[in-house]
N, C-alpha and C positions, 0 to 999 in steps of 0.2 A: 522437465527441468534439467535432469542430467543429460538427456539426449541433446537438448538445445545447447548446453554448455560444451559438450564434446564436439558438436558440429561447428560451433564458433572456434574452438581450439583447432580443429582440422582446417578450417578456413584460414586462420591466422598462419598456421604452419605452411599451408599451400602457398599463400601470398609471399611469405618470407623466402621459401625455397625458389619460387619463380624469379624473384629479384636477384638472388645469389647465384643462379645457375645459367650457364650458356646453352648446354644441350638440354632443351626443355622436355623432349619426349621421354627419354629414359629416366631422368630425375623425377619427373612427374609420376611415373609409374612406381619408382622406388619410394617416394614420399607417400603415395597412396597406400603402399604395403605397410610402411612404417607407421602410418596413422591408423591403419586398420588394427594393428596389434594392440596398442593401448586402449582403443575403443572397444575391442573385444574383451579385454581384461576388465575394463570398468563395467561393461554390460553384464559380464559373468558375476562380478562382485555384487552389483546392485540387485540382480535377480536372485542370487543366493541369500542376500540380506532380507529381501522382501519375503522369500519363502520361509526363512527363520522366524520373521515377525508374524507371519500368518500362522505358523505352527504354534507360536506362543499364545496367540489370541484364540 
């Protein structure tokens, strides 16, 4: 669920940046890096929450 939502978010960000940019190569690499950061943060948060829930159960 969360993975699908983040992939949709990344896809939306990618399409927006492609429309707004002239130099595609560098901007695409930058957006990929910028999209990787929030994706990593959300993945870390979700995995830590899941581990906390497992410890409680």
